[in-house]
N, CA, C and O of each residue as an XYZ file, in Angstrom:
764
protein
N     -52.416    -10.003      1.448
C     -53.258    -10.731      0.904
C     -54.937    -10.644      1.619
O     -55.173    -11.333      2.611
N     -55.979     -9.791      1.046
C     -57.579     -9.967      1.420
C     -57.933    -10.833      0.680
O     -57.830    -10.565     -0.517
N     -58.508    -12.256      1.071
C     -59.049    -12.821      0.079
C     -60.484    -13.762      0.634
O     -60.539    -14.022      1.836
N     -61.415    -14.160     -0.128
C     -62.393    -15.249     -0.038
C     -62.323    -16.471     -0.762
O     -61.633    -16.484     -1.782
N     -62.984    -17.610     -0.368
C     -63.006    -18.651     -1.236
C     -64.192    -19.016     -0.726
O     -64.500    -19.204      0.451
N     -65.079    -19.135     -2.081
C     -66.307    -19.786     -2.033
C     -66.606    -20.951     -2.946
O     -65.697    -21.196     -3.738
N     -67.479    -21.584     -3.004
C     -67.979    -22.723     -3.529
C     -69.208    -23.938     -3.252
O     -69.564    -24.163     -2.096
N     -69.512    -24.316     -3.838
C     -70.645    -25.202     -2.790
C     -70.479    -26.234     -2.382
O     -69.542    -26.769     -2.975
N     -70.959    -26.919     -1.554
C     -70.473    -27.793     -0.638
C     -70.053    -29.146     -1.067
O     -70.764    -29.876     -1.756
N     -68.743    -29.489     -0.589
C     -67.612    -30.557     -1.442
C     -67.064    -29.692     -2.516
O     -66.736    -30.520     -3.365
N     -66.901    -29.044     -2.774
C     -66.030    -28.623     -3.895
C     -64.715    -28.607     -3.138
O     -63.748    -28.269     -3.821
N     -64.551    -28.816     -2.241
C     -62.903    -28.704     -1.676
C     -62.364    -27.372     -1.524
O     -61.394    -26.906     -2.122
N     -63.310    -26.642     -0.404
C     -62.892    -25.048     -0.064
C     -62.058    -25.466      0.828
O     -60.975    -25.016      0.453
N     -61.881    -26.117      1.885
C     -61.466    -26.025      2.874
C     -60.082    -27.102      2.763
O     -59.336    -27.236      3.733
N     -59.878    -27.738      1.640
C     -58.414    -28.236      1.508
C     -57.831    -26.913      0.369
O     -56.735    -26.923     -0.193
N     -58.595    -26.137      0.274
C     -57.435    -25.639     -1.051
C     -57.394    -24.253      0.025
O     -56.352    -23.599     -0.015
N     -58.444    -23.807      0.943
C     -57.831    -22.638      1.468
C     -56.551    -22.938      2.778
O     -56.053    -22.075      3.501
N     -56.251    -24.424      2.776
C     -55.076    -24.176      3.809
C     -53.824    -24.183      3.012
O     -52.788    -24.136      3.677
N     -53.672    -24.249      1.284
C     -52.893    -24.602      0.360
C     -52.687    -22.938      0.146
O     -51.588    -22.396      0.259
N     -54.006    -22.184     -0.203
C     -53.562    -20.904     -0.591
C     -53.286    -19.976      0.939
O     -52.828    -18.852      0.735
N     -53.482    -20.284      2.164
C     -53.126    -19.675      3.466
C     -51.598    -20.134      3.525
O     -50.924    -19.458      4.302
N     -51.307    -20.574      3.235
C     -49.686    -21.518      3.129
C     -48.638    -20.455      2.334
O     -47.720    -19.725      2.710
N     -49.411    -20.829      0.738
C     -49.106    -19.986      0.021
C     -48.537    -18.306      0.330
O     -47.449    -17.770      0.120
N     -49.755    -17.828      0.889
C     -49.697    -16.189      0.855
C     -49.372    -16.139      2.705
O     -49.592    -15.101      3.329
N     -48.931    -17.183      3.275
C     -48.663    -16.558      4.565
C     -49.727    -15.894      5.242
O     -49.520    -14.884      5.915
N     -50.845    -16.400      5.102
C     -51.613    -15.575      6.049
C     -52.865    -16.807      6.553
O     -52.996    -17.954      6.126
N     -53.808    -15.965      7.770
C     -54.332    -17.354      7.999
C     -55.255    -17.630      7.249
O     -55.667    -16.737      6.509
N     -55.972    -19.173      7.195
C     -57.368    -19.437      6.562
C     -58.418    -19.360      8.090
O     -58.451    -20.031      9.121
N     -59.154    -18.239      7.600
C     -60.272    -18.563      8.861
C     -61.791    -18.840      8.297
O     -62.295    -18.219      7.362
N     -62.367    -19.797      8.978
C     -63.579    -20.251      8.759
C     -64.213    -20.166      9.235
O     -63.873    -20.631     10.323
N     -65.684    -19.646      9.312
C     -66.656    -19.141     10.698
C     -66.541    -20.167     11.440
O     -65.969    -20.268     12.525
N     -67.376    -21.323     10.535
C     -67.368    -22.445     11.533
C     -66.047    -22.347     12.866
O     -66.070    -22.062     14.064
N     -65.275    -22.639     12.160
C     -63.844    -22.547     13.532
C     -64.384    -21.547     14.170
O     -65.065    -21.727     15.179
N     -64.134    -20.309     13.635
C     -64.875    -19.223     14.967
C     -65.547    -19.454     15.910
O     -65.294    -19.271     17.101
N     -66.800    -20.037     15.231
C     -67.710    -20.871     15.994
C     -67.691    -21.499     16.992
O     -68.157    -21.194     18.089
N     -67.045    -22.599     16.617
C     -66.487    -23.175     17.627
C     -65.596    -23.141     18.477
O     -65.697    -23.936     19.411
N     -64.402    -22.188     18.435
C     -63.390    -21.558     19.359
C     -64.052    -20.764     19.793
O     -63.535    -20.589     20.896
N     -65.224    -19.835     19.699
C     -65.788    -19.192     20.964
C     -66.714    -19.766     21.746
O     -66.701    -19.629     22.969
N     -67.559    -20.426     21.137
C     -68.310    -21.435     21.673
C     -67.919    -22.315     23.214
O     -68.515    -22.521     24.271
N     -66.246    -22.757     22.494
C     -65.595    -23.704     23.230
C     -64.982    -23.278     24.562
O     -64.953    -23.932     25.605
N     -64.322    -21.618     24.248
C     -64.061    -20.483     24.865
C     -64.853    -19.843     25.997
O     -64.332    -19.442     27.039
N     -66.300    -19.771     25.681
C     -67.547    -19.628     26.747
C     -67.126    -18.076     26.310
O     -67.212    -17.358     27.306
N     -66.701    -17.344     25.145
C     -66.356    -15.924     25.162
C     -68.052    -16.161     25.362
O     -68.769    -17.158     25.453
N     -68.325    -14.397     25.380
C     -69.735    -13.883     25.238
C     -70.722    -13.966     24.213
O     -71.888    -14.358     24.256
N     -69.986    -13.494     23.231
C     -70.212    -14.008     21.755
C     -70.413    -15.283     21.295
O     -71.131    -15.470     20.313
N     -69.680    -16.512     22.080
C     -70.073    -17.684     22.181
C     -70.889    -18.198     22.579
O     -71.572    -19.029     21.981
N     -71.060    -17.705     24.068
C     -72.477    -18.133     24.813
C     -73.774    -17.910     24.101
O     -74.661    -18.753     23.963
N     -73.785    -16.151     23.478
C     -74.864    -16.152     22.505
C     -75.284    -16.772     21.791
O     -76.485    -17.015     21.675
N     -74.259    -17.257     21.018
C     -74.206    -18.156     18.971
C     -74.372    -19.514     19.693
O     -74.696    -20.434     18.943
N     -74.202    -19.845     21.093
C     -74.695    -21.577     21.189
C     -76.231    -21.319     21.259
O     -77.089    -22.053     20.770
N     -76.452    -20.104     21.976
C     -78.268    -20.427     22.039
C     -78.665    -20.393     20.738
O     -79.533    -21.265     20.698
N     -78.573    -19.955     19.721
C     -79.184    -19.979     18.267
C     -79.105    -21.322     17.851
O     -79.987    -22.056     17.404
N     -77.353    -21.626     18.168
C     -77.306    -23.336     17.452
C     -78.103    -24.148     18.086
O     -78.759    -24.994     17.478
N     -78.156    -23.986     19.510
C     -78.889    -25.378     20.102
C     -80.147    -25.489     19.843
O     -80.733    -26.571     19.844
N     -80.778    -24.189     19.554
C     -81.923    -24.112     19.043
C     -82.322    -24.732     17.655
O     -83.468    -25.043     17.332
N     -81.338    -24.845     16.987
C     -80.693    -25.113     15.234
C     -81.510    -23.974     14.313
O     -82.204    -24.143     13.310
N     -81.106    -22.554     15.155
C     -81.684    -21.174     14.688
C     -80.000    -20.607     13.798
O     -78.875    -20.687     14.291
N     -80.255    -20.230     12.840
C     -78.858    -19.006     12.419
C     -78.607    -18.797     13.171
O     -79.396    -18.944     14.105
N     -77.427    -18.328     13.380
C     -76.322    -17.048     14.251
C     -76.914    -15.513     13.754
O     -77.080    -15.374     12.542
N     -77.056    -15.004     14.151
C     -77.865    -13.489     13.589
C     -76.487    -12.879     12.701
O     -75.374    -13.299     13.020
N     -76.553    -12.393     12.158
C     -75.424    -11.358     11.252
C     -74.751    -10.735     12.277
O     -73.520    -10.755     12.254
N     -75.365    -10.156     13.221
C     -74.884     -9.263     14.323
C     -73.852    -10.205     15.471
O     -73.018     -9.987     16.350
N     -74.269    -10.917     15.061
C     -73.365    -12.033     16.458
C     -72.285    -12.441     15.572
O     -71.167    -12.218     16.037
N     -72.329    -13.083     14.197
C     -71.073    -13.855     13.072
C     -70.564    -12.503     12.968
O     -69.573    -12.423     13.694
N     -70.860    -11.163     12.256
C     -70.091     -9.989     11.892
C     -69.220     -9.888     12.909
O     -68.042     -9.926     12.554
N     -69.550     -9.695     14.801
C     -68.545     -9.399     15.478
C     -67.365    -10.412     15.690
O     -66.175    -10.102     15.757
N     -67.933    -11.769     15.790
C     -66.972    -12.806     15.488
C     -65.892    -12.576     14.580
O     -64.768    -12.357     15.031
N     -66.100    -12.599     13.404
C     -65.633    -12.069     12.071
C     -64.592    -10.822     12.522
O     -63.373    -10.915     12.382
N     -65.061    -10.002     12.913
C     -64.445     -8.861     13.041
C     -62.966     -8.429     14.218
O     -61.953     -7.732     14.263
N     -63.830     -9.502     15.090
C     -62.766     -9.934     16.531
C     -61.840    -10.974     15.825
O     -60.812    -10.298     15.787
N     -61.618    -11.770     15.432
C     -60.708    -12.576     14.814
C     -59.836    -11.956     13.226
O     -58.673    -12.336     13.085
N     -60.485    -10.981     12.054
C     -59.658    -10.363     11.545
C     -58.700     -9.184     11.824
O     -57.883     -8.631     11.087
N     -59.151     -8.901     13.492
C     -58.418     -7.763     14.036
C     -57.279     -8.390     15.006
O     -56.630     -7.568     15.652
N     -56.964     -9.801     15.177
C     -56.340    -10.373     15.371
C     -54.974    -10.428     14.864
O     -54.943    -10.760     13.679
N     -53.138    -10.070     15.711
C     -52.246     -9.628     15.248
C     -51.901    -10.773     14.008
O     -51.311    -10.219     13.082
N     -52.142    -12.299     13.768
C     -51.893    -13.026     12.485
C     -52.824    -12.648     11.117
O     -52.832    -13.300     10.073
N     -53.391    -11.757     11.324
C     -54.385    -11.189      9.956
C     -53.968    -10.314      9.550
O     -54.324    -10.091      8.393
N     -52.862     -9.156     10.272
C     -52.636     -7.984      9.858
C     -52.336     -7.822      8.206
O     -52.817     -6.866      7.598
N     -51.523     -8.808      7.542
C     -51.033     -9.123      6.494
C     -51.963     -9.418      5.515
O     -51.876     -9.480      4.289
N     -52.901     -9.593      6.320
C     -54.355    -10.110      5.178
C     -54.798    -11.633      5.992
O     -54.241    -12.179      6.944
N     -56.038    -12.062      5.190
C     -56.078    -13.210      5.484
C     -57.199    -14.033      4.591
O     -57.733    -13.289      3.768
N     -57.549    -15.025      4.568
C     -58.867    -15.961      3.982
C     -59.670    -16.264      4.328
O     -59.553    -17.333      4.926
N     -60.672    -15.848      4.297
C     -62.052    -16.227      5.134
C     -62.632    -17.277      3.727
O     -62.645    -17.097      2.509
N     -63.065    -18.394      4.607
C     -63.982    -19.319      4.022
C     -65.728    -19.154      5.380
O     -65.835    -18.939      6.588
N     -66.674    -19.395      4.297
C     -67.693    -19.259      5.058
C     -68.485    -17.900      5.536
O     -69.522    -17.839      6.195
N     -67.557    -16.650      4.920
C     -68.410    -15.386      5.240
C     -67.471    -14.759      4.053
O     -66.309    -15.053      3.773
N     -68.411    -13.730      3.399
C     -69.822    -13.629      3.936
C     -70.587    -14.394      3.093
O     -70.182    -14.783      1.997
N     -71.998    -14.701      3.682
C     -72.898    -15.334      3.228
C     -74.392    -14.589      2.911
O     -75.327    -15.210      2.407
N     -74.447    -13.448      3.213
C     -75.560    -12.533      3.037
C     -75.242    -11.555      2.590
O     -74.053    -11.330      2.812
N     -75.958    -10.468      1.782
C     -75.981     -9.240      1.515
C     -75.411     -8.399      2.265
O     -74.589     -7.599      1.818
N     -75.787     -8.452      3.629
C     -75.897     -7.503      4.546
C     -74.137     -7.929      4.595
O     -73.315     -7.100      4.206
N     -73.741     -9.176      5.069
C     -72.452     -9.327      5.712
C     -71.496     -9.237      4.414
O     -70.331     -9.549      4.658
N     -71.749     -8.901      3.195
C     -70.979     -8.491      2.215
C     -70.675     -6.671      2.796
O     -69.525     -6.313      3.050
N     -71.370     -6.105      2.876
C     -71.510     -4.842      3.525
C     -70.799     -4.459      4.742
O     -70.378     -3.322      4.954
N     -70.670     -5.569      5.623
C     -70.296     -5.146      6.523
C     -68.669     -5.929      6.473
O     -67.773     -5.565      7.235
N     -68.498     -6.975      5.510
C     -67.065     -7.047      5.709
C     -66.335     -5.607      4.881
O     -65.415     -4.870      5.236
N     -67.048     -5.608      3.868
C     -66.577     -4.038      2.931
C     -66.094     -2.834      4.062
O     -65.189     -2.011      3.919
N     -67.069     -3.030      5.306
C     -66.499     -1.854      6.021
C     -65.500     -2.114      7.276
O     -64.882     -1.226      7.863
N     -65.457     -3.628      7.603
C     -64.146     -3.804      8.096
C     -63.001     -3.486      7.488
O     -62.248     -2.624      7.943
N     -62.800     -4.048      6.572
C     -61.608     -4.233      5.409
C     -61.163     -2.413      5.299
O     -60.126     -1.884      5.700
N     -62.263     -1.812      4.669
C     -61.939     -0.502      4.541
C     -61.323      0.672      5.827
O     -60.735      1.747      5.707
N     -61.739     -0.049      6.957
C     -61.145      0.436      8.339
C     -59.845      0.306      8.320
O     -59.272      1.227      8.902
N     -59.411     -0.204      8.032
C     -57.736     -1.125      8.128
C     -56.789     -0.177      6.474
O     -55.648     -0.140      6.014
N     -58.219      0.449      6.117
C     -57.083      1.338      4.768
C     -56.796      0.078      3.780
O     -55.698      0.142      3.226
N     -57.600     -1.066      3.462
C     -57.368     -1.786      3.049
C     -58.410     -2.261      2.436
O     -59.532     -2.071      2.904
N     -58.175     -3.105      1.046
C     -59.858     -3.632      0.220
C     -59.551     -5.239     -0.261
O     -58.521     -5.892     -0.424
N     -60.427     -5.408     -0.344
C     -60.251     -7.108     -0.400
C     -59.704     -6.895     -2.023
O     -59.982     -6.091     -2.913
N     -58.732     -8.118     -1.897
C     -58.195     -8.534     -3.455
C     -58.452     -9.355     -4.295
O     -57.963     -9.409     -5.423
N     -59.220    -10.051     -3.839
C     -59.537    -11.519     -4.713
C     -60.921    -12.655     -3.922
O     -60.891    -12.982     -2.736
N     -61.841    -13.017     -4.745
C     -62.946    -13.459     -4.621
C     -62.758    -15.068     -5.414
O     -63.080    -15.191     -6.595
N     -62.375    -15.884     -4.857
C     -61.942    -17.043     -5.537
C     -63.172    -17.872     -5.309
O     -63.540    -18.285     -4.210
N     -63.881    -18.111     -6.671
C     -64.940    -19.465     -6.429
C     -64.009    -20.727     -7.116
O     -63.022    -20.742     -7.852
N     -64.912    -21.840     -6.434
C     -64.727    -22.854     -6.800
C     -65.588    -23.703     -8.104
O     -66.491    -24.357     -7.582
N     -65.578    -23.827     -9.159
C     -66.866    -24.333    -10.038
C     -66.591    -25.611    -10.230
O     -65.517    -26.181    -10.423
N     -67.819    -26.054    -10.148
C     -68.034    -27.604     -9.976
C     -69.050    -27.815    -10.914
O     -69.707    -26.823    -11.231
N     -69.417    -29.272    -11.609
C     -70.069    -30.023    -12.313
C     -71.678    -30.244    -10.951
O     -71.641    -31.078    -10.046
N     -72.481    -29.604    -11.111
C     -73.120    -30.015    -10.203
C     -73.477    -31.761     -9.313
O     -73.360    -32.240     -8.185
N     -73.958    -32.200    -10.701
C     -73.702    -33.912    -10.998
C     -72.480    -34.563    -10.254
O     -72.628    -35.341     -9.312
N     -71.220    -34.168    -10.775
C     -70.144    -34.510    -10.217
C     -70.148    -34.616     -8.915
O     -70.246    -35.675     -8.296
N     -70.036    -33.469     -8.428
C     -69.866    -33.143     -6.804
C     -71.414    -33.849     -5.644
O     -71.521    -34.203     -4.470
N     -72.280    -33.749     -6.765
C     -73.511    -34.989     -5.902
C     -72.554    -36.038     -5.331
O     -72.135    -36.489     -4.264
N     -72.467    -36.145     -6.444
C     -72.112    -37.862     -6.591
C     -70.711    -38.010     -5.522
O     -70.863    -38.890     -4.675
N     -69.531    -37.346     -5.468
C     -68.698    -37.030     -4.780
C     -69.564    -37.258     -2.879
O     -69.144    -38.049     -2.034
N     -70.478    -36.543     -2.743
C     -70.899    -36.172     -1.551
C     -71.594    -37.636     -0.674
O     -71.631    -38.075      0.476
N     -72.059    -37.996     -1.988
C     -73.368    -39.188     -1.827
C     -71.866    -40.380     -1.213
O     -71.694    -40.627     -0.019
N     -70.925    -40.973     -2.399
C     -69.977    -41.502     -1.843
C     -69.722    -41.390     -0.828
O     -70.188    -42.240     -0.070
N     -68.814    -40.254     -0.212
C     -68.139    -39.781      0.933
C     -69.329    -40.222      2.106
O     -69.096    -41.060      2.976
N     -70.770    -39.433      1.954
C     -71.340    -40.369      3.089
C     -71.644    -41.941      3.075
O     -71.837    -42.413      4.195
N     -71.710    -42.733      2.115
C     -71.390    -43.367      2.334
C     -70.467    -44.418      3.072
O     -70.758    -45.477      3.629
N     -69.461    -43.883      2.922
C     -68.443    -44.078      3.369
C     -68.342    -44.131      4.861
O     -68.110    -45.055      5.641
N     -68.562    -42.987      5.003
C     -68.366    -42.365      6.458
C     -69.604    -42.549      7.226
O     -69.765    -41.995      8.313
N     -70.606    -43.423      6.611
C     -71.877    -43.877      7.335
C     -72.632    -42.707      7.605
O     -73.576    -42.956      8.355
N     -72.552    -41.511      7.259
C     -73.840    -40.922      7.290
C     -75.204    -40.835      6.339
O     -75.493    -40.120      5.379
N     -75.889    -41.864      7.029
C     -77.389    -42.239      6.698
C     -77.882    -40.981      6.559
O     -79.017    -41.303      6.209
N     -77.899    -39.640      6.567
C     -79.011    -38.507      6.411
C     -78.699    -37.994      5.029
O     -79.626    -37.506      4.383
N     -77.387    -38.057      4.464
C     -76.474    -37.543      3.527
C     -77.390    -38.134      2.184
O     -76.740    -39.042      1.665
N     -78.400    -37.956      1.623
C     -78.916    -38.939      0.509
C     -78.999    -37.834     -0.494
O     -79.262    -36.671     -0.189
N     -78.810    -38.171     -1.456
C     -78.388    -37.729     -2.817
C     -79.862    -36.205     -2.780
O     -79.688    -35.012     -3.032
N     -81.048    -36.849     -2.412
C     -81.906    -35.349     -2.264
C     -81.315    -34.695     -1.303
O     -81.441    -33.496     -1.548
N     -80.643    -34.890     -0.182
C     -80.615    -33.641      0.489
C     -79.334    -33.093      0.099
O     -79.183    -31.882     -0.060
N     -78.304    -34.028     -0.080
C     -77.192    -33.135     -0.851
C     -77.621    -32.303     -1.897
O     -77.372    -31.101     -1.802
N     -78.431    -32.878     -3.223
C     -78.683    -31.790     -4.092
C     -79.790    -30.241     -3.563
O     -79.971    -29.181     -4.161
N     -80.247    -30.652     -2.457
C     -81.245    -29.401     -2.349
C     -80.521    -28.260     -1.134
O     -81.081    -27.266     -0.674
N     -78.814    -28.872     -0.735
C     -78.054    -28.033     -0.308
C     -77.315    -27.003     -1.200
O     -77.009    -25.819     -1.061
N     -77.114    -28.144     -2.393
C     -76.296    -27.016     -3.859
C     -77.484    -26.067     -4.093
O     -77.202    -24.940     -4.502
N     -79.165    -26.469     -3.824
C     -79.480    -25.296     -4.972
C     -79.588    -24.552     -3.541
O     -79.201    -23.446     -3.918
N     -79.828    -24.399     -2.249
C     -79.556    -22.927     -1.295
C     -78.169    -22.626     -1.398
O     -77.939    -21.416     -1.399
N     -77.354    -23.240     -1.469
C     -75.837    -22.647     -1.695
C     -76.436    -21.783     -3.202
O     -76.685    -20.589     -3.035
N     -76.600    -22.207     -4.241
C     -76.500    -21.261     -5.186
C     -77.565    -20.279     -5.438
O     -77.415    -19.432     -6.318
N     -78.654    -20.337     -4.708
C     -79.689    -19.309     -4.315
C     -79.259    -18.452     -3.679
O     -79.697    -17.316     -3.862
N     -78.247    -18.696     -2.705
C     -77.719    -17.623     -1.670
C     -76.546    -16.883     -1.944
O     -76.153    -15.798     -1.517
N     -76.002    -17.808     -2.860
C     -74.610    -17.394     -3.182
C     -74.403    -16.662     -4.588
O     -73.482    -15.874     -4.803
N     -75.188    -16.956     -5.335
C     -75.374    -15.829     -6.700
C     -75.537    -14.717     -6.506
O     -74.500    -14.270     -6.997
N     -76.037    -13.936     -6.171
C     -76.397    -12.920     -5.514
C     -74.825    -12.168     -4.918
O     -74.406    -11.143     -5.455
N     -74.324    -12.617     -4.146
C     -72.681    -12.154     -3.671
C     -72.022    -12.188     -4.728
O     -71.416    -11.223     -5.192
N     -72.090    -13.648     -5.365
C     -70.893    -13.941     -6.930
C     -70.858    -12.529     -7.464
O     -69.868    -11.806     -7.575
N     -72.189    -12.248     -7.793
C     -72.569    -10.857     -9.261
C     -72.101     -9.886     -8.251
O     -71.557     -8.966     -8.863
N     -72.074     -9.718     -7.203
C     -71.522     -8.509     -6.702
C     -69.632     -8.405     -7.233
O     -68.937     -7.602     -7.855
N     -69.490     -9.355     -6.738
C     -67.632     -9.362     -6.808
C     -67.113     -9.305     -8.136
O     -66.069     -8.762     -8.497
N     -68.231    -10.127     -9.058
C     -67.946     -9.977    -10.512
C     -67.910     -8.739    -10.681
O     -66.884     -8.208    -11.104
N     -69.038     -8.018    -10.381
C     -69.358     -6.506    -10.893
C     -68.037     -5.642    -10.238
O     -67.697     -4.626    -10.842
N     -67.543     -5.904     -9.422
C     -66.418     -5.138     -8.934
C     -65.278     -5.554     -9.762
O     -64.302     -4.820     -9.917
N     -65.370     -6.600    -10.242
C     -64.020     -7.208    -10.906
C     -63.093     -7.726    -10.088
O     -61.959     -7.510    -10.516
N     -63.133     -8.488     -8.807
C     -62.258     -9.006     -8.172
C     -62.736    -10.811     -8.213
O     -62.277    -11.659     -7.448
N     -63.482    -10.993     -9.017
C     -64.233    -12.219     -9.262
C     -62.751    -13.110    -10.012
O     -62.100    -12.708    -10.976
N     -62.496    -14.502     -9.151
C     -61.790    -15.405    -10.047
C     -62.519    -16.393    -10.227
O     -63.259    -16.674     -9.285
N     -62.551    -16.824    -10.841
C     -63.471    -18.458    -11.382
C     -62.559    -19.632    -11.161
O     -61.674    -19.476    -12.003
N     -62.300    -20.731    -10.474
C     -61.311    -21.582    -10.944
C     -61.895    -22.972    -10.886
O     -62.488    -23.391     -9.893
N     -61.720    -23.611    -11.895
C     -62.375    -25.331    -12.045
C     -61.862    -25.681    -10.769
O     -60.779    -25.342    -10.290
N     -62.884    -26.504    -10.184
C     -62.371    -27.390     -8.582
C     -62.725    -28.863     -9.094
O     -62.746    -29.757     -8.249
N     -62.978    -29.140    -10.308
C     -62.579    -30.310    -10.499
C     -61.647    -31.111    -11.059
O     -61.468    -30.867    -12.252
N     -60.813    -32.224    -10.485
C     -59.710    -32.489    -10.647
C     -58.924    -32.624     -9.559
O     -59.191    -31.930     -8.578
N     -57.724    -33.608     -9.512
C     -56.602    -33.724     -8.747
C     -56.229    -32.534     -7.714
O     -55.631    -31.576     -8.204
N     -56.516    -32.505     -6.380
C     -56.061    -31.723     -5.698
C     -55.190    -30.906     -5.911
O     -55.578    -29.755     -5.709
N     -54.030    -31.009     -6.279
C     -53.000    -30.486     -6.826
C     -53.055    -29.892     -8.056
O     -52.269    -28.975     -8.296
N     -53.739    -30.204     -8.769
C     -54.156    -29.631    -10.415
C     -55.362    -27.849     -9.583
O     -55.369    -26.646     -9.841
N     -55.874    -28.443     -8.933
C     -56.551    -27.098     -8.742
C     -55.947    -26.174     -7.622
O     -56.139    -24.958     -7.636
N     -55.253    -26.769     -6.709
C     -54.182    -25.680     -6.305
C     -53.594    -24.790     -7.224
O     -53.758    -23.572     -7.142
N     -52.867    -25.377     -8.160
C     -52.171    -24.583     -9.495
C     -53.124    -23.529    -10.097
O     -52.870    -22.360    -10.385
N     -54.100    -24.106    -10.200
C     -55.320    -23.394    -11.072
C     -55.405    -22.210    -10.445
O     -55.417    -21.212    -11.165
N     -55.491    -22.019     -8.817
C     -55.718    -21.345     -8.277
C     -54.952    -20.641     -8.079
O     -55.492    -19.557     -7.858
N     -53.090    -20.520     -7.961
C     -52.068    -19.869     -7.699
C     -51.669    -19.606     -9.074
O     -50.668    -18.912     -9.249
N     -52.214    -19.993     -9.923
C     -51.677    -18.937    -11.442
C     -53.054    -18.035    -11.972
O     -53.195    -17.396    -13.014
N     -53.603    -18.156    -11.313
C     -54.992    -17.190    -11.211
C     -54.549    -15.892    -10.121
O     -54.701    -14.701    -10.391
N     -53.910    -16.486     -8.703
C     -54.023    -15.360     -7.593
C     -53.181    -14.495     -8.006
O     -53.350    -13.277     -7.954
N     -51.631    -15.413     -8.713
C     -50.179    -14.657     -8.722
C     -50.054    -13.470     -9.650
O     -49.030    -12.814     -9.843
N     -51.533    -13.243    -10.332
C     -51.293    -12.461    -11.435
C     -51.726    -11.101    -10.593
O     -51.330    -10.018    -11.024
N     -52.583    -11.153     -9.327
C     -53.333     -9.863     -8.704
C     -52.159     -9.469     -7.774
O     -51.366    -10.128     -7.101
N     -52.368     -7.980     -8.016
C     -51.449     -7.041     -6.844
C     -51.610     -7.440     -5.535
O     -52.522     -8.243     -5.335
N     -50.979     -7.093     -4.634
C     -51.073     -7.160     -3.264
C     -51.789     -5.571     -3.084
O     -51.290     -4.613     -3.674
N     -52.871     -5.437     -2.303
C     -53.181     -3.733     -1.778
C     -52.555     -3.676     -0.306
O     -52.600     -2.633      0.345
């Protein structure tokens, strides 16, 4: 299975990615983890990415694309993977298409966790208060949600148009959401 998981900040993507990866026996690959690993290992891509990160800038697509390509070329991803946090731009969608096509496979599904915006804002604000994150105010959290919607909606529409979008209600107990995801994905034939 070659999957993507998408959803707004706080929707539970990371939690669900772990369960999905275990279920399908594929690695859950987070771009944040890829960045941290490359930076901590001092790889040439990590050194380049760190320059941008230290300056508070986005890591350019070409660096991100190479990191993802290198990661999905690792032996544990031969039979599939679950990407979290990539692609984030239309150019990255095209790049990912090329990476997967090169291996003779295709993307099986894109799971989008849908959540009520007010519910998720409340959840994130409560979490920020518990964890002492003073900078995670309601206005900041709402802005992140707006940015996610603006940047991600075009990608969701691309995958909807391809017929591989799987929308799952992301609200409820973790186990309930996991079962909804499995019910939706288990009907998809593996490529």
